[in-house]
C-alpha positions as CSV (number, residue, x, y, z in Angstrom):
1,M,-9.8,29.9,43.7
2,G,-10.7,28.3,40.3
3,I,-8.4,25.3,40.9
4,I,-10.0,24.8,44.3
5,R,-13.5,24.8,42.9
6,T,-12.8,22.6,40.0
7,Q,-10.8,20.0,41.9
8,T,-13.1,20.1,44.8
9,M,-16.0,19.4,42.5
10,W,-14.4,16.4,40.9
11,G,-13.0,15.3,44.2
12,T,-16.4,15.5,45.8
13,F,-17.9,13.6,42.9
14,Y,-15.4,10.7,43.3
15,T,-15.9,10.9,47.0
16,Y,-19.6,10.3,46.7
17,V,-19.1,7.6,44.2
18,G,-16.9,6.0,46.8
19,A,-19.6,6.7,49.4
20,A,-22.1,4.8,47.3
21,L,-19.6,1.9,47.0
22,G,-19.0,2.2,50.7
23,V,-22.7,1.8,51.5
24,L,-22.7,-1.3,49.4
25,T,-19.5,-2.6,51.1
26,N,-20.3,-1.7,54.7
27,L,-24.1,-1.7,55.0
28,V,-24.8,-4.6,52.7
29,L,-21.9,-6.9,52.0
30,L,-20.0,-6.7,55.3
31,A,-23.0,-6.3,57.5
32,W,-24.9,-9.3,55.9
33,F,-22.1,-11.7,55.0
34,F,-19.6,-11.2,57.8
35,S,-19.9,-11.5,61.6
36,P,-19.4,-8.4,63.8
37,E,-16.2,-10.0,65.1
38,Q,-14.8,-10.3,61.5
39,I,-15.8,-6.7,60.7
40,G,-14.2,-5.6,64.0
41,L,-10.9,-7.3,63.0
42,L,-10.8,-5.6,59.6
43,N,-11.4,-2.2,61.2
44,V,-8.8,-2.8,63.9
45,L,-6.2,-3.8,61.4
46,V,-6.8,-0.6,59.5
47,A,-6.9,1.5,62.7
48,Y,-3.5,0.2,63.9
49,S,-1.9,0.6,60.4
50,L,-3.1,4.2,60.2
51,L,-1.8,4.9,63.6
52,F,1.7,3.5,63.1
53,A,1.9,4.7,59.5
54,Q,1.4,8.3,60.6
55,F,4.2,7.9,63.2
56,A,6.4,6.3,60.5
57,N,5.9,9.4,58.3
58,L,8.0,11.4,60.9
59,G,5.9,14.5,60.1
60,F,7.2,14.7,56.5
61,D,3.7,15.1,55.0
62,N,3.6,18.4,56.9
63,V,6.9,19.3,55.4
64,T,5.6,18.6,51.9
65,I,2.4,20.6,52.4
66,R,4.1,23.6,54.0
67,L,7.6,23.8,52.4
68,F,7.3,22.2,49.0
69,P,6.9,25.6,47.4
70,Y,10.6,26.2,48.2
71,F,11.5,23.1,46.1
72,R,9.1,23.6,43.2
73,N,11.1,23.4,40.0
74,E,9.7,21.2,37.2
75,Q,12.8,21.4,35.0
76,N,14.9,19.9,37.8
77,K,12.2,17.5,39.0
78,H,11.7,19.6,42.1
79,E,15.3,19.3,43.2
80,G,14.8,15.5,43.9
81,Y,12.5,16.3,46.8
82,F,10.8,12.9,46.3
83,G,14.1,11.1,47.0
84,L,14.5,12.9,50.2
85,M,11.0,12.2,51.2
86,L,11.4,8.5,50.5
87,K,14.5,8.1,52.6
88,V,12.9,9.8,55.6
89,I,9.6,7.8,55.5
90,L,11.3,4.4,54.9
91,T,13.5,5.1,58.0
92,G,10.3,5.9,59.8
93,F,8.8,2.6,58.7
94,L,11.6,0.6,60.2
95,I,11.2,2.4,63.5
96,S,7.4,2.2,63.5
97,S,7.4,-1.6,62.6
98,F,9.7,-2.3,65.5
99,L,7.4,-0.4,67.9
100,F,4.3,-2.2,66.6
101,A,6.1,-5.6,67.0
102,I,6.6,-4.8,70.7
103,W,3.0,-3.6,71.1
104,F,1.7,-6.6,69.2
105,F,3.4,-9.1,71.5
106,I,2.1,-7.2,74.6
107,I,-1.4,-7.3,73.2
108,M,-1.2,-11.0,72.4
109,D,-0.5,-11.7,76.0
110,R,-3.4,-9.6,77.2
111,T,-6.2,-10.0,74.6
112,S,-8.9,-12.6,74.5
113,D,-9.5,-11.9,70.8
114,L,-8.0,-15.0,69.2
115,L,-8.8,-13.6,65.7
116,F,-6.6,-10.6,66.2
117,S,-3.8,-12.6,67.8
118,K,-3.9,-14.9,64.7
119,L,-4.1,-12.2,62.0
120,G,-2.7,-9.1,63.6
121,F,0.6,-9.5,61.7
122,Y,-1.1,-8.1,58.6
123,V,-0.7,-4.7,60.2
124,F,2.9,-4.7,59.1
125,P,2.3,-4.6,55.3
126,L,-0.6,-2.3,55.8
127,I,1.6,0.2,57.7
128,L,3.9,0.3,54.6
129,A,1.1,0.6,52.1
130,T,-0.6,3.3,54.1
131,L,2.6,5.2,54.7
132,L,3.6,5.2,51.0
133,F,0.2,6.1,49.7
134,N,-0.3,9.0,52.1
135,S,3.2,10.4,51.2
136,F,2.8,9.9,47.5
137,D,-0.7,11.4,47.6
138,T,0.6,14.5,49.5
139,Y,3.4,14.9,47.0
140,S,0.9,14.6,44.2
141,R,-1.3,17.2,45.9
142,A,1.7,19.5,46.1
143,L,1.8,19.2,42.3
144,Y,-1.8,20.4,42.2
145,K,-3.1,16.9,41.3
146,S,-5.3,16.0,44.2
147,I,-8.1,14.2,42.3
148,R,-6.4,11.0,41.4
149,G,-5.6,10.2,45.0
150,T,-9.2,10.6,45.9
151,F,-10.2,8.4,43.0
152,L,-7.8,5.6,43.9
153,K,-8.6,5.6,47.6
154,E,-12.3,6.3,47.6
155,V,-13.4,4.5,44.4
156,L,-10.9,2.1,43.0
157,Q,-9.9,0.6,46.3
158,R,-13.5,0.0,47.2
159,V,-14.1,-1.7,43.8
160,F,-11.2,-4.1,44.6
161,I,-12.7,-4.8,48.0
162,I,-16.2,-5.4,46.5
163,I,-14.6,-7.8,44.0
164,F,-12.8,-9.7,46.7
165,I,-15.9,-9.9,48.9
166,G,-17.8,-11.3,45.9
167,L,-15.2,-14.0,45.4
168,Y,-15.4,-14.8,49.2
169,I,-19.1,-15.1,49.0
170,F,-19.2,-17.1,45.8
171,Y,-16.3,-19.5,46.4
172,Q,-16.7,-19.6,50.2
173,F,-13.0,-19.9,51.0
174,S,-11.6,-19.2,54.5
175,F,-11.8,-15.8,56.2
176,N,-8.0,-15.9,56.6
177,R,-7.6,-16.0,52.8
178,F,-10.1,-13.1,52.5
179,V,-8.0,-11.0,54.9
180,L,-5.0,-11.5,52.6
181,L,-7.1,-10.3,49.6
182,Y,-8.4,-7.4,51.7
183,V,-4.8,-6.3,52.4
184,I,-4.0,-6.6,48.7
185,A,-7.0,-4.4,47.9
186,L,-5.7,-1.7,50.3
187,T,-2.2,-1.9,48.8
188,L,-3.0,-1.7,45.1
189,P,-3.8,2.1,45.1
190,T,-0.3,2.7,46.4
191,I,1.3,0.8,43.6
192,I,-0.9,2.5,40.9
193,L,-0.1,6.0,42.2
194,F,3.6,5.3,42.3
195,I,3.5,4.1,38.7
196,Q,1.6,7.2,37.7
197,L,4.2,9.4,39.2
198,I,7.0,7.5,37.4
199,L,5.2,7.7,34.1
200,E,4.7,11.5,34.5
201,R,8.5,11.8,35.3
202,S,7.6,13.9,38.3
203,I,10.0,12.2,40.6
204,S,13.7,11.9,41.1
205,F,15.5,9.8,43.7
206,N,18.6,12.1,43.8
207,W,17.8,15.2,45.7
208,N,19.7,18.4,45.4
209,S,21.0,19.2,48.9
210,S,22.4,22.6,47.8
211,V,18.9,24.0,47.6
212,V,18.5,23.7,51.4
213,D,20.3,26.6,53.2
214,K,20.6,26.7,57.0
215,R,17.4,28.6,57.5
216,L,15.3,26.1,55.4
217,K,17.0,23.1,57.0
218,K,16.1,24.4,60.4
219,E,12.5,25.0,59.2
220,I,12.3,21.4,57.8
221,I,13.4,19.9,61.0
222,S,11.0,22.1,63.0
223,V,8.0,21.4,60.8
224,S,8.8,17.7,60.8
225,I,9.1,17.4,64.6
226,F,5.9,19.3,65.2
227,G,4.3,17.4,62.3
228,I,4.9,14.1,64.1
229,I,3.0,15.4,67.1
230,T,0.2,16.9,65.1
231,V,-0.4,14.2,62.5
232,F,0.2,11.3,64.9
233,S,-2.2,12.9,67.3
234,S,-4.8,13.4,64.6
235,T,-4.6,9.7,63.7
236,I,-5.0,8.7,67.4
237,V,-8.1,10.8,67.5
238,S,-9.6,9.2,64.4
239,N,-8.9,5.6,65.4
240,I,-8.5,5.4,69.2
241,D,-12.2,4.8,69.7
242,K,-12.1,1.5,67.8
243,I,-8.9,0.4,69.5
244,M,-10.3,1.2,73.0
245,I,-13.6,-0.5,72.2
246,Q,-11.6,-3.6,71.3
247,Q,-9.6,-3.3,74.6
248,Y,-12.6,-2.5,76.9
249,L,-15.2,-4.7,75.2
250,D,-14.4,-7.0,72.2
251,L,-14.0,-7.3,68.5
252,S,-17.8,-7.9,68.0
253,Q,-18.7,-4.6,69.6
254,T,-15.9,-2.9,67.5
255,G,-17.5,-4.4,64.4
256,I,-21.0,-3.1,65.4
257,Y,-19.5,0.4,66.2
258,S,-17.7,0.4,62.8
259,I,-20.9,-0.1,60.9
260,A,-22.5,2.8,62.8
261,Y,-19.4,4.9,62.3
262,F,-19.8,4.7,58.6
263,F,-22.8,7.0,58.8
264,G,-20.5,9.7,60.2
265,V,-18.0,9.1,57.4
266,I,-20.7,9.8,54.8
267,I,-21.3,13.3,56.4
268,S,-17.6,14.2,56.5
269,M,-16.8,13.0,53.0
270,P,-17.2,16.4,51.2
271,S,-14.4,17.9,53.3
272,R,-11.8,15.4,52.0
273,A,-11.5,16.7,48.5
274,L,-11.5,20.4,49.7
275,T,-8.8,19.7,52.3
276,K,-6.6,18.0,49.9
277,I,-6.3,20.8,47.3
278,S,-6.9,23.7,49.7
279,S,-3.8,22.8,51.8
280,T,-1.5,23.5,48.8
281,V,-3.2,26.7,47.9
282,I,-3.3,28.0,51.5
283,A,0.4,27.2,52.0
284,E,1.2,29.3,48.9
285,A,-1.1,32.1,50.3
286,W,0.7,32.1,53.6
287,K,4.0,32.3,51.8
288,K,2.8,35.5,50.0
289,N,1.0,36.7,53.2
290,E,-2.4,36.8,51.4
291,L,-4.6,36.8,54.4
292,T,-7.7,37.9,52.5
293,T,-7.4,34.8,50.2
294,I,-7.1,32.6,53.3
295,F,-10.1,34.1,55.0
296,S,-12.2,33.8,51.9
297,I,-11.4,30.1,51.6
298,Y,-12.0,29.6,55.3
299,Y,-15.4,31.3,55.2
300,K,-16.6,29.4,52.1
301,S,-15.4,26.1,53.5
302,C,-17.4,26.7,56.7
303,I,-20.7,27.8,55.1
304,N,-20.6,25.3,52.3
305,Q,-19.7,22.4,54.5
306,M,-22.3,23.3,57.1
307,I,-25.0,23.5,54.4
308,F,-24.2,20.1,52.9
309,S,-23.3,18.3,56.2
310,L,-26.6,19.5,57.8
311,L,-28.5,18.2,54.9
312,L,-26.9,14.8,55.3
313,F,-27.3,14.8,59.0
314,I,-31.1,15.5,58.7
315,G,-31.4,12.9,56.0
316,I,-29.8,10.2,58.1
317,W,-31.6,11.0,61.4
318,A,-35.0,11.5,59.7
319,N,-34.6,8.1,58.0
320,I,-32.8,6.3,60.8
321,D,-35.5,3.6,61.3
322,N,-35.6,3.0,57.5
323,L,-31.8,2.8,57.3
324,L,-31.5,0.3,60.1
325,Q,-34.0,-2.0,58.3
326,L,-31.3,-2.3,55.6
327,L,-29.1,-4.0,58.3
328,P,-29.4,-7.4,60.0
329,D,-31.3,-7.4,63.4
330,K,-28.0,-7.4,65.4
331,Y,-27.6,-3.7,64.4
332,A,-31.1,-2.7,65.4
333,H,-30.0,-1.0,68.6
334,I,-27.5,1.5,67.2
335,H,-29.8,4.5,66.8
336,W,-28.0,6.7,69.3
337,V,-24.5,5.5,68.2
338,V,-25.3,6.8,64.7
339,F,-26.8,10.0,66.1
340,W,-23.7,11.0,68.2
341,I,-21.3,10.0,65.4
342,A,-23.2,11.9,62.8
343,L,-23.5,15.0,65.1
344,G,-19.7,14.9,65.7
345,S,-19.1,14.8,62.0
346,F,-21.5,17.7,61.4
347,I,-19.7,19.8,64.0
348,D,-16.3,19.0,62.5
349,M,-17.5,19.9,59.0
350,S,-19.2,23.1,60.0
351,T,-15.9,24.6,61.3
352,G,-14.4,24.3,57.8
353,I,-10.7,23.9,57.1
354,N,-9.5,25.5,60.4
355,N,-7.0,22.6,60.8
356,T,-5.4,23.2,57.4
357,I,-5.1,27.0,58.0
358,I,-3.4,26.5,61.3
359,A,-1.1,23.7,60.1
360,T,0.2,25.8,57.2
361,S,0.4,29.1,59.1
362,P,3.4,30.7,60.8
363,S,1.8,29.5,64.0
364,Y,1.8,25.8,62.9
365,K,3.6,24.8,66.2
366,V,0.5,25.6,68.2
367,Q,-1.4,22.9,66.3
368,S,0.7,20.3,68.1
369,L,-0.4,21.7,71.4
370,F,-4.0,21.6,70.3
371,M,-3.7,18.0,69.0
372,F,-2.1,17.0,72.3
373,I,-5.1,18.5,74.2
374,F,-7.5,16.7,71.8
375,V,-5.8,13.4,72.4
376,I,-6.1,13.8,76.2
377,I,-9.8,14.7,75.8
378,I,-10.7,11.9,73.4
379,I,-8.8,9.2,75.4
380,G,-10.2,10.5,78.7
381,T,-13.8,10.7,77.5
382,N,-13.6,7.3,76.0
383,A,-12.1,5.8,79.1
384,I,-15.0,7.4,81.1
385,F,-18.0,6.6,78.8
386,I,-17.1,3.3,77.2
387,P,-17.2,1.3,80.5
388,I,-20.5,2.9,81.4
389,Y,-22.4,3.2,78.1
390,G,-20.5,0.9,75.8
391,I,-20.3,1.9,72.1
392,E,-22.9,4.7,72.7
393,G,-20.4,6.1,75.2
394,A,-17.7,6.0,72.5
395,A,-19.9,7.8,70.0
396,F,-20.8,10.5,72.6
397,A,-17.1,10.9,73.6
398,S,-16.3,11.5,69.9
399,A,-18.9,14.2,69.5
400,L,-18.0,16.0,72.7
401,S,-14.3,15.9,71.9
402,L,-14.8,17.3,68.4
403,F,-17.0,20.1,69.7
404,V,-14.3,21.2,72.3
405,F,-11.4,20.8,69.9
406,N,-13.0,22.8,67.1
407,A,-14.0,25.5,69.5
408,I,-10.4,25.9,70.6
409,R,-9.2,26.2,66.9
410,W,-12.0,28.7,66.1
411,V,-11.1,30.9,69.0
412,F,-7.4,30.8,68.1
413,L,-7.9,31.8,64.5
414,W,-10.2,34.6,65.6
415,K,-7.9,36.0,68.3
416,K,-4.6,35.5,66.4
417,Y,-5.5,36.4,62.9
418,G,-8.9,38.1,63.2
419,M,-10.5,35.3,61.1
420,Q,-14.0,34.8,62.4
421,P,-16.1,33.2,59.6
422,F,-19.5,32.8,61.4
423,N,-22.3,35.3,60.8
424,Y,-26.1,35.5,60.8
425,K,-26.3,33.1,57.8
426,F,-25.1,30.2,59.9
427,I,-28.0,30.7,62.4
428,I,-30.4,30.8,59.4
429,I,-28.9,27.5,58.2
430,I,-29.5,25.8,61.5
431,A,-33.1,27.2,61.6
432,C,-33.7,25.9,58.1
433,G,-32.4,22.5,59.1
434,A,-34.6,22.4,62.1
435,L,-37.6,23.5,60.0
436,V,-37.0,20.8,57.4
437,Y,-36.5,18.1,60.0
438,L,-39.7,19.0,61.8
439,A,-41.6,19.1,58.5
440,S,-40.2,15.7,57.6
441,S,-41.3,14.2,61.0
442,T,-45.0,15.2,60.2
443,I,-44.9,13.1,57.0
444,P,-46.8,9.8,57.7
445,K,-44.8,6.6,57.2
446,V,-45.4,4.6,54.1
447,T,-44.7,0.9,53.4
448,P,-42.6,-0.7,52.4
449,F,-39.8,1.0,54.2
450,Y,-37.6,1.6,51.1
451,I,-40.4,3.6,49.5
452,D,-40.6,5.7,52.6
453,L,-36.8,6.1,52.6
454,F,-36.8,7.3,49.0
455,L,-39.8,9.7,49.3
456,R,-38.7,11.2,52.6
457,S,-35.2,11.7,51.3
458,V,-36.4,13.4,48.1
459,L,-38.7,15.7,50.0
460,I,-36.0,16.7,52.5
461,F,-33.6,17.4,49.7
462,I,-36.0,19.6,47.7
463,F,-37.3,21.6,50.6
464,Y,-33.8,22.2,52.1
465,V,-32.1,23.1,48.9
466,L,-35.0,25.5,47.9
467,L,-34.7,27.3,51.3
468,A,-30.9,27.6,50.9
469,W,-31.3,28.9,47.4
470,K,-34.0,31.4,48.0
471,L,-32.3,32.7,51.1
472,N,-29.0,32.9,49.2
473,L,-27.1,31.3,52.0
474,S,-24.1,30.4,49.8
475,D,-22.9,32.2,46.7
476,D,-21.3,29.0,45.5
477,L,-24.5,27.0,45.9
478,T,-26.6,29.7,44.3
479,D,-24.2,30.0,41.3
480,R,-24.3,26.2,40.9
481,I,-28.1,26.0,40.9
482,H,-28.3,28.9,38.4
483,S,-25.9,27.1,36.1
484,Y,-28.0,24.0,36.3
485,I,-31.1,26.0,35.5
486,R,-29.4,27.6,32.5
487,I,-28.3,24.2,31.2
488,F,-31.9,22.9,31.6
489,L,-33.5,25.9,29.8
490,N,-31.0,25.7,27.0
491,R,-31.7,22.1,26.4
492,K,-35.4,22.9,26.2
């Protein structure tokens, strides 16, 4: 548990540094200096690369998360597992690139988005960069080193993007050239992580096939096959809304939706660091059949993530008018897009790491069924609501789908393993959140808006945290506040 707390703390710190940089990138630089169509293109390129990179992985990240403990051997460089992983994913890259090439030519014949037709080929290098980074990062996490991947992706990558945006603004070169620099910025973390692994001598390209007996080989194939369905489906869920908005509407609406979507990303960020390190720990716990440990992590992930995500949700919605004044006028109508996206992120956060627990459990195959159902729901709801309500419909479809999907996973873990993490404290958390929001709505607005944004946010934070502390809603939060108090008193 100590390694989870420590690495989650640092991972969350880097995540929120990245969030601050993301605010600067998305809500200031991109929103003010790029057109919605250009922003839409950048997001669609990333969406397609994520989609096809996850297929190219051939489910091997799941193999690393679930079965790496059987290869763990530092003296023998983990039996050359890295070499096996590289052969598999590069084979997947060739297959995936061929499939995207076919899809790209089909889209070029049907789309009216000339910008995507002209620059869509950048998806190919992005598929490779995304594929390699995800696999290297998963391997690094299996070695209990989850923080650096978070730093490289959430912080350093955004620093590169900000630098290149600055060059674009200052030198005013073509958008085509900027897209090239943007692709380079997304690729650099992959190169750096690979160099780190080499310098640590943690990898070998010659894997020891003798370590894999018939039973383990069968398990690898099974985990990989079901991993393709699960992970690919998960990526479809995360990116299909932007792709469908592009297809039903246009790149400009995709760009506007992407700016609104970033508010939901802020809410879900705390879960990223926890998921990365907890997956390795939980896989080890399943191997040893330590159900008590798994449930403890599950409960803490639910209650801590609900507390923090509700605070962020309240902060965003109570300040929505102020926040939208930070954006150009063309984004003034996205209130309810932000609301539904933020609500969906809150729902997803509040159910903790149920996805990780199922994916690493003996019942991991059922996760593929759940993800398939989720894909049907998200595609179906988007197809229904986007033509009627536009980007607001896409946001509502996302929130509805996340609610249904997490309800399914919650019921499964409860019925199959008796893991039911929710108790009266969760009701109290919701009540505290509602009380804080109602109290914030009674505060008269002050001008200028940024003073109101600051004061309202500070008051919401203080009131909410005091309630959570005094009611002892989370042992981890209480311990953290007490440690800060001791540090403060000792300094005095």
